[in-house]
C-alpha positions as CSV (number, residue, x, y, z in Angstrom):
1,M,107.9,9.5,-130.9
2,R,105.8,6.6,-132.3
3,K,106.2,5.8,-135.9
4,P,103.1,6.0,-138.2
5,F,101.0,2.8,-138.2
6,S,101.7,0.5,-141.1
7,F,99.3,-2.4,-141.5
8,D,101.6,-4.4,-143.7
9,T,104.5,-3.9,-141.4
10,Q,102.5,-4.9,-138.3
11,L,101.0,-7.9,-140.1
12,D,104.5,-9.1,-141.1
13,A,105.7,-8.6,-137.6
14,A,102.8,-10.7,-136.3
15,R,103.4,-13.5,-138.7
16,A,107.1,-13.6,-137.7
17,L,106.2,-13.6,-134.0
18,V,103.8,-16.5,-134.6
19,E,106.6,-18.6,-136.0
20,Q,108.9,-17.5,-133.2
21,L,106.4,-18.5,-130.6
22,R,105.8,-21.8,-132.2
23,L,109.4,-22.7,-131.7
24,E,109.5,-21.2,-128.2
25,A,106.4,-23.1,-127.2
26,R,107.9,-26.3,-128.5
27,V,111.1,-25.8,-126.5
28,C,109.0,-25.1,-123.3
29,V,106.8,-28.1,-123.8
30,D,109.7,-30.4,-124.5
31,F,111.3,-29.3,-121.2
32,V,108.1,-29.9,-119.3
33,G,108.1,-33.4,-120.8
34,E,111.7,-33.9,-119.8
35,F,111.0,-32.8,-116.3
36,A,108.1,-35.2,-116.1
37,R,110.3,-38.1,-117.1
38,Q,113.5,-37.2,-115.0
39,G,112.7,-34.3,-112.7
40,A,115.2,-35.5,-110.2
41,A,118.1,-34.8,-112.6
42,V,117.1,-31.2,-113.2
43,D,118.8,-28.8,-110.8
44,D,118.3,-25.2,-109.7
45,E,120.9,-23.9,-112.2
46,R,118.7,-25.4,-115.0
47,F,115.7,-23.7,-113.4
48,L,117.3,-20.2,-113.9
49,V,117.9,-21.0,-117.6
50,E,114.4,-22.4,-118.2
51,N,112.8,-19.6,-116.2
52,G,114.2,-17.0,-118.6
53,R,112.9,-19.0,-121.6
54,F,109.4,-19.5,-120.1
55,L,109.0,-15.9,-119.1
56,A,110.2,-14.8,-122.5
57,F,107.5,-16.9,-124.1
58,V,104.9,-15.3,-121.9
59,T,106.1,-11.8,-122.7
60,N,106.3,-12.5,-126.5
61,G,102.8,-14.1,-126.4
62,A,101.4,-11.0,-124.8
63,S,103.1,-8.9,-127.4
64,L,101.6,-11.0,-130.2
65,T,98.0,-10.8,-128.9
66,N,98.4,-7.0,-128.4
67,L,99.8,-6.7,-131.9
68,L,96.8,-8.7,-133.3
69,A,94.4,-6.6,-131.2
70,E,96.0,-3.5,-132.7
71,L,95.4,-4.8,-136.2
72,V,91.8,-5.7,-135.5
73,S,91.2,-2.3,-133.9
74,F,92.8,-0.6,-136.9
75,L,90.5,-2.4,-139.3
76,D,87.5,-1.4,-137.2
77,A,88.6,2.3,-137.3
78,M,89.2,2.1,-141.0
79,T,85.7,0.7,-141.5
80,V,84.3,3.8,-139.7
81,K,86.5,5.9,-142.0
82,V,85.3,4.2,-145.2
83,S,81.7,4.4,-144.0
84,A,82.2,8.1,-143.4
85,D,83.7,8.6,-146.9
86,L,80.7,6.8,-148.3
87,D,78.5,9.5,-146.8
88,G,79.5,11.7,-149.7
89,F,77.7,9.3,-152.0
90,R,74.4,9.1,-150.1
91,G,72.8,12.0,-151.8
92,L,72.2,12.8,-155.4
93,T,74.2,15.0,-157.6
94,R,72.6,17.9,-159.6
95,G,72.8,15.8,-162.8
96,E,71.2,12.8,-161.1
97,K,68.4,15.0,-159.7
98,F,67.8,16.5,-163.2
99,I,67.6,13.0,-164.7
100,G,65.2,12.1,-161.9
101,R,62.7,14.6,-163.2
102,F,62.2,12.4,-166.2
103,S,63.0,8.9,-164.8
104,R,63.6,8.0,-161.2
105,Q,64.8,4.5,-162.3
106,R,67.5,6.1,-164.5
107,M,68.4,8.5,-161.7
108,W,69.0,5.7,-159.2
109,R,70.8,3.6,-161.9
110,R,73.2,6.5,-162.4
111,H,73.6,6.9,-158.7
112,G,74.4,3.2,-158.3
113,A,77.0,3.3,-161.1
114,R,78.7,6.3,-159.4
115,V,78.8,4.6,-156.1
116,R,80.2,1.4,-157.6
117,A,82.9,3.3,-159.4
118,A,83.9,5.2,-156.2
119,P,87.4,4.3,-154.9
120,V,85.9,4.0,-151.4
121,V,84.2,0.8,-152.5
122,E,87.6,-0.5,-153.5
123,R,88.9,0.5,-150.1
124,L,86.1,-1.6,-148.6
125,R,87.2,-4.6,-150.6
126,D,90.8,-3.9,-149.5
127,L,89.5,-4.0,-145.9
128,L,88.1,-7.5,-146.6
129,V,91.5,-8.6,-147.9
130,K,93.2,-7.2,-144.8
131,S,90.5,-8.8,-142.6
132,N,91.2,-12.2,-144.2
133,E,95.0,-11.9,-143.7
134,T,94.5,-10.9,-140.1
135,A,92.0,-13.6,-139.4
136,A,94.4,-16.2,-140.9
137,V,97.2,-15.1,-138.5
138,I,94.8,-15.2,-135.5
139,A,93.6,-18.6,-136.5
140,S,97.1,-19.9,-137.0
141,Y,98.3,-18.8,-133.5
142,R,95.1,-20.0,-131.9
143,T,95.8,-23.5,-133.2
144,I,99.3,-23.3,-131.9
145,A,98.2,-22.1,-128.5
146,I,95.5,-24.8,-128.2
147,D,97.8,-27.6,-129.2
148,F,100.7,-26.6,-126.8
149,H,98.2,-25.9,-124.0
150,K,96.9,-29.4,-124.2
151,L,100.4,-30.9,-124.2
152,G,101.7,-28.7,-121.5
153,E,98.6,-29.1,-119.3
154,H,98.7,-32.9,-119.7
155,Q,102.3,-33.1,-118.7
156,L,101.9,-30.6,-115.8
157,I,99.1,-32.8,-114.4
158,G,101.5,-35.7,-114.3
159,I,104.2,-33.6,-112.6
160,V,101.8,-32.4,-110.0
161,E,100.7,-36.0,-109.3
162,Q,104.4,-37.0,-108.9
163,R,104.9,-34.3,-106.3
164,R,101.7,-35.3,-104.5
165,R,103.1,-38.8,-104.2
166,L,106.3,-37.3,-102.9
167,V,104.5,-35.3,-100.3
168,D,102.7,-38.5,-99.2
169,R,106.1,-40.2,-98.8
170,I,107.3,-37.2,-96.7
171,D,104.2,-37.5,-94.5
172,L,104.9,-41.2,-94.0
173,A,108.5,-40.5,-93.2
174,R,107.6,-38.0,-90.6
175,L,105.2,-40.4,-89.0
176,R,108.0,-43.1,-89.0
177,I,110.4,-40.6,-87.4
178,R,108.0,-39.8,-84.6
179,E,107.4,-43.5,-84.1
180,L,111.1,-44.4,-83.9
181,N,111.9,-41.5,-81.6
182,A,109.0,-42.5,-79.3
183,K,110.3,-46.1,-79.2
184,A,113.9,-44.9,-78.5
185,L,112.6,-42.7,-75.7
186,T,110.6,-45.6,-74.2
187,T,113.7,-47.9,-74.4
188,Q,115.9,-45.2,-72.8
189,G,113.4,-44.9,-69.9
190,R,113.6,-48.7,-69.2
191,I,117.4,-48.8,-69.0
192,G,118.5,-49.2,-65.4
193,L,115.0,-49.8,-64.0
194,Y,115.2,-53.6,-64.1
195,G,117.1,-56.5,-65.5
196,S,120.7,-57.3,-65.6
197,R,123.6,-55.2,-66.9
198,A,123.6,-57.3,-70.1
199,E,119.9,-56.5,-70.5
200,W,120.7,-52.8,-70.0
201,E,123.4,-53.0,-72.7
202,R,121.0,-54.8,-75.1
203,M,118.3,-52.1,-74.5
204,E,121.0,-49.3,-75.0
205,E,122.0,-51.0,-78.3
206,E,118.3,-51.2,-79.3
207,R,117.9,-47.5,-78.4
208,R,120.9,-46.5,-80.5
209,A,119.6,-48.5,-83.5
210,L,116.2,-46.8,-83.2
211,K,117.9,-43.4,-83.1
212,S,120.1,-44.3,-86.0
213,E,117.2,-45.4,-88.1
214,A,115.3,-42.3,-87.1
215,D,118.2,-40.1,-88.2
216,H,118.4,-42.0,-91.5
217,V,114.7,-41.5,-92.2
218,A,115.1,-37.9,-91.2
219,D,117.9,-37.4,-93.7
220,E,115.7,-39.0,-96.4
221,E,112.8,-36.8,-95.3
222,H,115.0,-33.7,-95.5
223,G,116.1,-34.7,-99.0
224,M,112.5,-35.4,-100.1
225,R,111.4,-32.1,-98.7
226,E,114.1,-30.2,-100.6
227,D,113.1,-32.1,-103.8
228,S,109.5,-31.2,-103.2
229,Q,110.3,-27.5,-102.8
230,R,112.4,-27.6,-105.9
231,R,109.6,-29.4,-107.9
232,E,107.2,-26.8,-106.6
233,R,109.2,-24.0,-108.1
234,F,109.2,-25.8,-111.5
235,I,105.5,-26.5,-111.2
236,N,104.8,-22.8,-110.6
237,L,106.8,-22.0,-113.7
238,F,105.0,-24.5,-115.7
239,Q,101.6,-23.3,-114.4
240,V,102.5,-19.8,-115.5
241,F,103.3,-21.1,-119.0
242,V,100.0,-23.2,-119.2
243,D,97.9,-20.3,-117.9
244,A,99.5,-17.9,-120.4
245,L,98.6,-20.3,-123.2
246,N,95.1,-20.6,-121.9
247,A,94.8,-16.8,-121.7
248,Q,96.1,-16.4,-125.2
249,V,93.5,-18.9,-126.5
250,G,90.8,-16.8,-124.8
251,Q,92.2,-13.6,-126.4
252,C,92.4,-15.3,-129.8
253,N,88.7,-16.3,-129.3
254,A,87.8,-12.7,-128.6
255,L,89.8,-11.5,-131.6
256,T,88.2,-14.1,-133.8
257,R,84.7,-13.2,-132.6
258,K,85.2,-9.5,-133.3
259,M,86.7,-10.2,-136.7
260,V,83.6,-12.3,-137.6
261,I,81.2,-9.5,-136.5
262,D,83.3,-6.7,-138.0
263,T,83.5,-8.7,-141.3
264,E,79.8,-9.0,-141.4
265,E,79.5,-5.3,-140.8
266,R,81.8,-4.6,-143.8
267,L,79.9,-6.9,-146.0
268,L,76.6,-5.2,-145.1
269,I,78.1,-1.8,-146.0
270,Y,79.3,-3.3,-149.2
271,Q,76.0,-4.9,-149.9
272,A,74.3,-1.5,-149.3
273,Q,76.6,0.3,-151.7
274,V,77.0,-2.3,-154.5
275,D,74.3,-3.8,-156.6
276,T,75.1,-7.5,-155.9
277,E,72.6,-8.6,-158.5
278,I,74.9,-7.4,-161.3
279,A,76.9,-10.2,-162.8
280,G,80.5,-10.2,-161.7
281,S,80.0,-7.9,-158.7
282,K,80.1,-10.8,-156.2
283,V,83.0,-12.6,-157.8
284,Q,85.5,-10.4,-155.9
285,I,83.9,-11.4,-152.6
286,S,83.7,-15.1,-152.3
287,A,84.5,-17.7,-149.6
288,D,87.1,-19.2,-151.9
289,L,89.0,-16.0,-152.1
290,F,88.7,-15.2,-148.4
291,P,89.0,-18.6,-146.6
292,A,89.9,-17.2,-143.2
293,I,86.6,-15.2,-143.1
294,A,84.6,-17.8,-145.1
295,G,81.8,-18.0,-142.6
296,P,80.5,-14.4,-143.0
297,I,81.2,-14.5,-146.7
298,E,79.0,-17.6,-147.1
299,L,76.2,-15.8,-145.3
300,F,76.7,-12.8,-147.6
301,E,76.6,-15.0,-150.7
302,R,73.3,-16.5,-149.5
303,N,71.9,-13.1,-148.6
304,M,71.6,-14.2,-145.0
305,L,73.3,-11.2,-143.3
306,L,70.7,-9.2,-141.4
307,P,71.7,-5.8,-140.1
308,Q,68.9,-5.9,-137.5
309,E,70.6,-8.8,-135.7
310,L,74.1,-7.3,-135.9
311,E,73.9,-4.4,-133.5
312,H,73.6,-6.4,-130.3
313,R,76.2,-8.9,-131.4
314,K,78.5,-6.1,-132.3
315,R,78.2,-4.5,-128.9
316,A,78.8,-7.9,-127.1
317,A,81.9,-8.6,-129.2
318,D,83.3,-5.1,-128.6
319,A,82.7,-5.5,-124.9
320,V,84.6,-8.8,-124.7
321,F,87.4,-7.3,-126.9
322,A,87.7,-4.3,-124.6
323,S,87.8,-6.6,-121.5
324,K,90.7,-8.6,-123.0
325,F,92.6,-5.6,-124.4
326,E,92.3,-2.6,-122.1
327,A,94.7,-0.6,-124.2
328,F,92.2,-0.6,-127.0
329,R,89.1,0.2,-125.0
330,Q,87.2,3.1,-126.6
331,D,85.9,6.1,-124.7
332,P,82.1,6.3,-124.6
333,E,82.2,9.3,-126.8
334,E,84.2,7.4,-129.4
335,S,81.9,4.4,-129.4
336,S,78.7,6.4,-129.7
337,R,78.3,6.5,-133.4
338,G,75.4,7.2,-135.6
339,A,74.0,5.2,-138.4
340,I,76.7,3.9,-140.8
341,I,74.5,4.5,-143.8
342,D,71.8,7.1,-143.9
343,T,68.9,5.6,-145.6
344,T,66.9,8.7,-145.9
345,K,68.6,9.7,-149.2
346,M,68.7,6.3,-150.8
347,S,66.3,4.3,-152.8
348,R,64.3,1.5,-151.2
349,R,66.5,-1.0,-153.2
350,L,69.6,0.3,-151.5
351,R,68.1,1.0,-148.1
352,L,70.0,-0.4,-145.1
353,R,70.1,0.8,-141.5
354,F,72.0,-0.4,-138.5
355,L,73.8,1.4,-135.7
356,R,77.4,1.0,-134.6
357,P,77.9,0.8,-130.9
């Protein structure tokens, strides 16, 4: 039975896994570099050891991105929950309606004060705190993955080039073997056809020398072929490592994009529920306090977040997220949501409308 989800526990686990993967990636990249410098000295026994390390990194990397995806998905679900809780504050209480008979301005001022004092608004701020923490972990690992991907890919290209040159040498050796064997066969055919016995012995000695050289080149070709096959196994292992890093960078990009869009969404909900013109109300949401999600916050501070533009971007970000993380794909019924905030029962000053996908 699965334990109840704990955001803090999952976040701490993600942070620990990031540091673990940083060390694992360093070990893997260092070995790729070692192989690039002295691949001939690395045997098959070493391959078994390194294979376990590389595959462990790939597995742990997948676990981390899935863990981060779960955190992002959880925050998205909590945004829906907070939005639903805010529904209880859309309408007016009896007292507010009574005040409205005498002063609509006072009525909406009372309504705004009630909404600002609601604990759900604090929960929305808490969501922004959690978004900042999650975005910071994603950004941290994205940087790690990009850096080690560049190093690993650069070294892998060098190793592939080394093997290509080795294959060229094998091809030349095979041509040389065919040439020597052909000469030996021609010499053998000439023996006994003409010349003196001394001439026959000289040609036989020449034939043996050609065959000996051909056998020597064949031994070298066999050794180079085994070396090429061994290098190919390592190259395949390194390619899996580099491809995994590249995939993880792509997944981090998808997570980052979704985090940006979802943060904008949370800020729009906050903006609709809190009178940001009141002194001090925006101090709790600033780019300085939330550096990992500073982009959306800066737009929020400049009043540049537009709900009309968010719907399409939200759908696109969710689609990419779902394609990268199948386990968190939502059913069509779950993704078909109504308006986050019903504007029909709010004043024009608080009016906001945009649809969630």
